Structure formats: C-alpha cells, structure tokens
C-alpha positions in Angstrom: 0.0 0.0 0.0 2.8 2.4 0.8 4.5 1.6 -2.5 1.3 2.4 -4.4 1.1 5.8 -2.7 4.7 6.6 -3.6 4.1 5.4 -7.2 1.1 7.8 -7.5 3.2 10.7 -6.3 6.1 10.0 -8.6 4.3 8.6 -11.7 3.2 11.1 -14.3 1.1 9.7 -17.1 2.1 10.9 -20.5 -0.1 13.7 -21.9 -2.9 12.7 -24.3 -2.4 13.1 -28.0 -4.4 16.0 -29.4 -5.6 16.3 -32.9 -5.3 19.6 -34.9 -9.0 20.2 -34.4 -8.7 19.8 -30.6 -5.6 22.2 -30.6 -7.5 24.8 -32.5 -10.5 24.5 -30.1 -8.2 24.8 -27.1 -6.5 27.9 -28.6 -9.8 29.5 -29.0 -10.8 28.7 -25.4 -7.5 30.1 -24.1 -7.6 33.4 -26.0 -9.5 35.4 -23.4 -7.6 33.9 -20.4 -5.0 35.7 -18.4 -1.8 34.0 -17.3 -2.5 32.1 -14.0 1.2 31.7 -13.1 4.3 33.7 -13.8 7.9 32.5 -13.5 9.3 34.8 -10.9 12.6 35.6 -9.2 12.8 32.2 -7.6 13.0 30.7 -11.1 12.0 27.2 -12.2 11.5 25.6 -8.8 9.3 23.0 -7.1 7.1 25.8 -5.8 6.6 27.0 -9.4 5.8 23.5 -10.6 3.4 23.1 -7.7 1.5 26.3 -8.6 1.3 25.2 -12.3 0.0 21.8 -11.2 -2.6 23.5 -9.0 -3.7 25.7 -11.9 -4.0 22.8 -14.2 -6.0 20.8 -11.6 -8.4 23.7 -11.0 -8.8 24.9 -14.6 -7.4 22.2 -17.0 -6.4 25.0 -19.5 -4.0 27.7 -18.3 -1.6 30.3 -19.6 1.8 30.7 -18.0 4.1 33.7 -18.4 7.7 32.6 -18.8 10.7 34.9 -18.8 13.6 33.6 -20.9 16.6 35.3 -22.4 15.8 34.3 -26.0 13.2 32.5 -28.1 15.1 29.2 -28.1 15.4 29.3 -24.3 11.7 30.1 -24.0 10.7 27.1 -26.2 12.9 24.8 -24.2 11.5 26.1 -20.9 7.9 25.7 -22.1 8.6 22.2 -23.4 10.3 21.2 -20.1 7.3 22.7 -18.1 4.8 20.6 -20.2 6.9 17.5 -19.6 7.3 18.1 -15.9 3.6 18.6 -15.4 2.5 15.9 -17.8 0.5 18.4 -19.7 0.1 19.3 -23.4 1.8 22.4 -24.7 -1.0 23.8 -26.8 0.6 27.0 -28.0 3.2 29.6 -27.3 2.5 33.3 -28.0 5.3 35.8 -27.2 6.4 34.9 -23.6 3.2 33.0 -22.8 2.7 29.2 -22.9 -0.7 27.6 -23.0 -0.9 24.3 -21.2 -3.8 21.7 -21.1 -4.1 18.7 -18.9 -7.4 16.9 -18.8 -8.7 16.5 -15.2 -10.6 13.6 -13.7 -13.9 15.5 -14.1 -13.2 16.6 -17.7 -14.4 20.2 -17.3 -13.4 21.2 -20.8 -15.1 19.1 -23.6 -12.9 18.9 -26.7 
C-alpha cells in the first residue's frame, strides 16, 4: 500500500495526444484567459511547478508567463514545463505558454 502511494506521487502519465482540431479548439478557449502563473525571481523551482500543477488541476487549461533570455530558451523552458507537469503544450505566444491537462472530471469538452 505504501509503494502504491509513492508510485502515485512519482508517476506522471504521458499527456494525451491532441488532434489539430482539438488544438484549434483549445487555442480559442485560451484566447480570453489571463496568465495564471508567472515565472518569478525564484526561477524554475518545485514551488513554481506546484503552482502550475494546481492551476492545471483547477482549470485544465491555463496560460503561464515565462521569462527567458531568447526565443530558443523560451521554447525549451515551455517544453520542459509541459513534460514536468505531464500536460500538453497547446501553443506559445510571445512569452506565454498555453498548457492543457485533462482532469478527472473533464471540465473542458474537446
């Protein structure tokens, strides 16, 4: 039982595969949203990941503002964030990344 609890804490299922139609739909839903989390002075830390995870759990579709030195660094950071949170990277616009992670309740129908 203890091993199962540890496995649930460590295991991150891979993000679901999204079709182009689903991605377009999610982009449309994300358009009016404001960034929920911003990468601050503390940088890419466990606290930052925890806040992103909480945002994904509460909303399923969120925007995250990431500050990076250049475009390549931003793309790498956004991709790493999606991997670490087991979410789909839907889009990047400027310094904002749009992430989607389907919750247990499935609040967003795509």
